[in-house]
C-alpha positions in Angstrom: 42.6 135.6 130.7 45.6 133.7 132.1 48.6 133.1 129.9 51.4 130.7 130.9 54.5 131.9 129.2 57.7 129.8 129.3 61.0 131.6 128.7 59.6 134.7 130.4 63.0 136.0 131.4 64.4 135.5 127.9 64.6 138.1 125.2 61.3 137.5 123.3 59.6 136.3 126.4 60.4 139.5 128.3 59.0 141.7 125.5 55.9 139.6 125.0 55.2 139.5 128.8 55.4 143.3 128.9 53.0 143.6 125.9 50.5 141.1 127.3 50.5 142.7 130.8 49.9 146.1 129.1 47.0 144.5 127.3 45.4 143.4 130.5 46.3 139.7 130.6 47.6 137.9 133.6 51.0 136.2 132.9 52.4 133.2 134.7 56.1 133.4 133.8 58.4 130.4 133.8 62.2 130.4 133.2 65.1 128.3 134.5 67.5 131.2 134.3 70.2 129.0 132.8 73.7 130.4 132.3 73.8 130.0 128.5 74.2 133.8 128.5 74.5 136.5 131.2 72.1 135.6 134.0 72.2 139.1 135.4 70.5 140.4 132.2 67.7 137.9 132.7 67.3 139.0 136.3 67.2 142.6 135.3 64.4 141.8 132.9 62.5 140.1 135.7 62.9 143.2 137.9 60.9 145.2 135.3 58.2 142.5 134.9 57.7 142.1 138.6 56.5 145.7 138.7 53.2 144.4 137.2 50.7 143.0 139.8 49.4 140.5 137.3 52.8 138.9 136.7 53.7 135.8 138.7 57.1 134.1 138.2 58.3 130.6 138.8 61.9 129.4 138.5 61.3 126.0 136.8 62.9 123.8 134.2 60.7 122.3 131.6 62.4 118.9 131.8 60.9 118.4 135.3 57.4 117.3 134.5 56.0 117.1 138.1 57.4 120.5 139.1 55.8 122.0 136.0 52.5 120.2 136.7 52.1 122.0 140.0 52.1 125.3 138.2 49.4 124.1 135.8 47.3 122.7 138.7 47.6 126.0 140.6 46.8 128.4 137.7 44.8 126.4 135.1 46.0 128.7 132.2 43.8 129.5 129.3 46.7 129.9 126.8 50.2 128.5 126.8 53.0 130.2 124.9 56.2 128.2 124.9 59.2 130.3 124.2 61.6 128.4 126.5 64.3 126.5 124.6 68.0 126.0 124.5 69.0 128.6 121.9 72.0 128.8 119.7 72.9 127.0 116.4 76.6 126.6 117.0 76.2 125.8 120.7 74.1 122.8 119.7 77.2 121.2 118.0 79.2 121.5 121.3 76.4 120.7 123.8 73.8 118.4 122.2 72.3 117.0 125.3 71.2 120.5 126.5 69.0 120.6 123.4 67.5 117.2 124.1 66.6 118.2 127.7 65.1 121.5 126.8 63.8 121.4 123.3 62.7 117.8 123.2 61.9 116.5 126.7 60.8 119.9 127.8 58.4 120.3 124.9 56.9 116.9 125.3 56.2 117.9 128.9 54.4 121.0 127.7 52.3 119.0 125.3 51.4 116.5 128.0 50.5 119.2 130.4 48.3 120.9 127.7 46.7 117.5 127.2 45.9 116.9 130.9 45.1 120.5 131.7 43.3 121.5 128.5 44.1 125.0 127.1 42.4 127.0 124.4 45.6 127.5 122.3 49.2 126.4 122.5 51.6 128.7 120.7 55.2 127.7 120.5 58.5 129.0 119.1 59.9 127.2 116.1 62.7 128.7 114.0 63.8 129.8 110.6 66.6 127.3 111.0 64.2 124.5 110.0 64.8 125.6 106.4 68.3 124.3 106.7 69.9 123.6 103.4 67.0 124.9 101.3 68.0 127.1 98.4 64.7 128.5 97.2 63.8 131.9 98.7 61.9 133.4 100.2 61.4 130.5 102.6 57.7 129.4 102.6 55.8 127.3 105.1 54.8 125.3 102.0 58.4 124.3 101.4 59.9 121.0 102.5 62.0 121.3 105.7 63.7 117.9 105.9 67.3 119.0 105.5 68.4 120.6 108.8 72.1 121.6 109.2 72.3 121.8 113.0 70.9 119.8 115.9 69.1 123.0 117.0 67.2 123.1 113.7 66.4 119.4 114.0 64.9 119.9 117.5 62.7 122.8 116.2 61.5 120.6 113.3 60.8 117.9 115.9 58.7 120.4 117.9 56.5 121.0 114.9 56.0 117.2 114.3 55.2 116.6 118.0 52.8 119.5 118.1 51.0 118.1 115.0 50.7 114.7 116.6 49.2 116.1 119.8 46.9 118.3 117.8 45.7 115.2 115.9 45.5 112.8 118.8 44.2 115.1 121.5 42.6 118.0 119.6 45.0 120.5 121.1 45.1 123.7 118.9 48.7 124.4 118.2 50.5 127.2 116.4 54.2 127.1 115.6 56.1 130.3 114.8 59.3 130.3 112.7 61.2 133.3 114.0 63.7 135.0 111.7 66.8 136.5 113.4 65.2 138.6 116.1 67.0 141.6 117.4 66.4 144.7 119.6 66.8 146.1 123.1 67.3 143.6 126.0 68.5 141.1 123.4 70.7 138.0 123.6 74.5 138.7 124.1 75.3 135.6 122.0 73.7 137.1 118.9 75.9 138.8 116.3 74.4 142.3 116.5 75.0 142.3 120.3 78.5 140.9 120.3 79.4 143.2 117.4 78.2 146.2 119.4 80.2 145.2 122.5 83.4 144.7 120.4 83.0 147.9 118.4 82.4 149.9 121.5 85.5 148.4 123.3 87.7 148.6 120.2 88.0 144.8 119.7 87.9 143.2 116.3 84.6 141.6 115.2 84.5 138.2 113.5 82.8 138.4 110.1 82.0 134.9 108.9 81.9 133.8 105.2 83.8 137.1 104.5 80.5 138.9 105.0 78.7 137.1 102.1 75.6 136.3 104.1 72.1 137.6 104.3 69.7 137.6 107.3 66.0 138.6 107.6 66.6 140.7 110.7 63.3 141.2 112.5 62.8 143.7 115.2 61.5 142.3 118.5 58.5 144.6 118.8 57.2 143.3 115.4 57.7 139.7 116.6 55.7 140.2 119.8 52.9 142.1 118.1 52.6 139.2 115.7 52.4 136.7 118.5 49.8 138.8 120.4 47.6 139.0 117.3 47.7 135.3 116.8 46.4 134.4 120.3 42.8 134.5 119.2 43.5 132.9 115.9 43.0 129.4 117.1 43.6 126.8 114.4 40.7 124.7 113.4 40.6 121.3 111.6 40.2 121.1 107.9 38.4 117.7 107.6 39.0 117.7 103.9 42.7 118.6 104.0 44.6 117.2 101.0 48.4 117.8 100.7 48.0 118.0 96.9 45.9 121.2 97.0 46.0 122.6 100.6 48.8 124.5 102.4 51.4 122.4 104.1 51.2 124.8 107.1 47.7 123.6 107.9 46.2 120.2 108.5 43.2 117.9 109.2 44.3 118.6 112.8 43.9 121.9 114.6 47.4 122.9 113.6 49.1 125.8 112.0 52.7 127.1 111.3 53.7 130.7 110.3 56.8 132.5 109.4 57.5 135.7 111.3 60.2 137.7 109.6 60.8 141.1 108.1 60.5 139.8 104.5 63.6 142.0 103.7 66.9 140.1 103.9 69.9 142.4 104.7 73.5 141.9 103.6 75.7 141.3 106.7 78.1 144.1 105.6 75.2 146.6 105.3 74.1 145.6 108.7 77.6 146.2 110.1 77.7 149.6 108.3 74.4 150.7 109.9 75.7 149.5 113.3 78.9 151.5 112.9 76.9 154.6 112.1 74.7 154.3 115.1 77.7 153.6 117.5 79.7 156.4 115.9 82.8 154.2 115.4 84.2 152.0 112.7 84.6 148.3 113.4 87.9 146.4 113.2 87.0 143.4 111.1 88.4 139.9 111.0 87.2 137.8 108.1 86.6 134.1 108.5 85.2 131.1 106.7 81.5 130.1 107.3 81.0 128.2 110.5 79.6 124.7 110.7 75.8 124.7 111.1 75.3 128.1 109.6 73.4 129.0 106.4 74.0 131.6 103.7 70.6 133.3 103.6 67.4 133.6 105.6 64.4 135.3 103.9 60.8 134.9 105.1 57.7 134.6 103.0 55.1 136.1 105.4 52.0 135.9 103.2 50.4 133.5 105.7 50.8 136.0 108.5 49.5 138.9 106.4 46.4 136.8 105.3 45.6 135.7 108.8 46.1 138.8 110.9 46.7 141.5 108.4 50.1 142.1 109.8 53.6 142.4 108.4 56.8 143.4 110.3 57.7 146.9 109.3 60.6 148.2 111.5 63.6 149.1 109.3 67.1 148.0 110.2 68.1 151.6 110.6 65.4 152.3 113.2 65.8 149.0 115.0 69.6 149.3 115.4 69.2 152.9 116.5 66.9 151.8 119.4 69.2 148.8 120.3 72.4 150.9 120.5 70.6 153.6 122.6 69.4 150.9 125.0 72.9 149.1 125.0 74.7 152.3 126.0 72.3 153.3 128.7 71.9 149.8 130.2 75.6 149.0 130.4 76.4 152.5 131.7 73.9 152.0 134.6 75.3 148.6 135.2 78.9 149.8 135.3 77.9 152.4 137.9 75.8 149.9 139.9 72.7 152.1 139.4 70.2 149.4 138.3 67.4 148.3 140.7 68.5 145.3 142.8 67.5 141.9 141.4 65.2 140.0 143.6 66.0 136.5 144.7 64.6 134.0 142.3 
């Protein structure tokens, strides 16, 4: 089976590509290798993926329809998993048009290509950020998500709406995944756990927002990709009798479904920092700040839908997950500092 995976050089895309290749799938990877964060890290991920004979990579940007169409024409994928997006909540406040290009125009192009080159299942990344200003926790896919607090969140909500429209009009089975604060080895340097580690190791102060009074449903990347893998064959079907008064809001009269993928265990930010300090073996110098624009106090996933559908619930503890991350971080950056990593190929 051929899977076209966008964002293949990204954090989740890299780990998912590895898992799918290990499971025997052929993966057509697409990524634009943008400079939102360290491009070398993305290239080093690709070096590992290219060791697999069933991995084919294209440097493409989703906003360029005809360039993307050539890949669909050539490979005729069975499944599409769209993980490519302009990430970052706070970055969306400073650079809104980057989100329009990638998360809106790019996603419409994916939908159009799945329409003209039919696939068995389109799985796409949404985000826990769609819950925005919601107060009721844990966040459920049956809750209203009409109060985003960042443009990033608004684009992710838009993706869900566009997916539903194409599911209804063109019978494309779509599954949206609301990820909750993913972390782990080969992660994104713009994420707090990554920047905290870098600053603690180098002796710089870490910025603790809202004076540490925040909670996140930190979810280890291996749990995320296992969940995605198990959902590949769970193709949504129409519920012809769907009624919003009695049926789940995450399903529809169209072949459409939305799930939360989170750890279902929110962690206080200060506890998270404490575990990180223990694994690094060094105390952090802390600078306390007010909460940033576009941020939220708490994320907490209700994952009953995921448990019901695939009998799966993320299980990696914050202690085990951060231990693995810190081990990878120290090893990777030591090799990089000594120029001992395999050379990145031209892309």
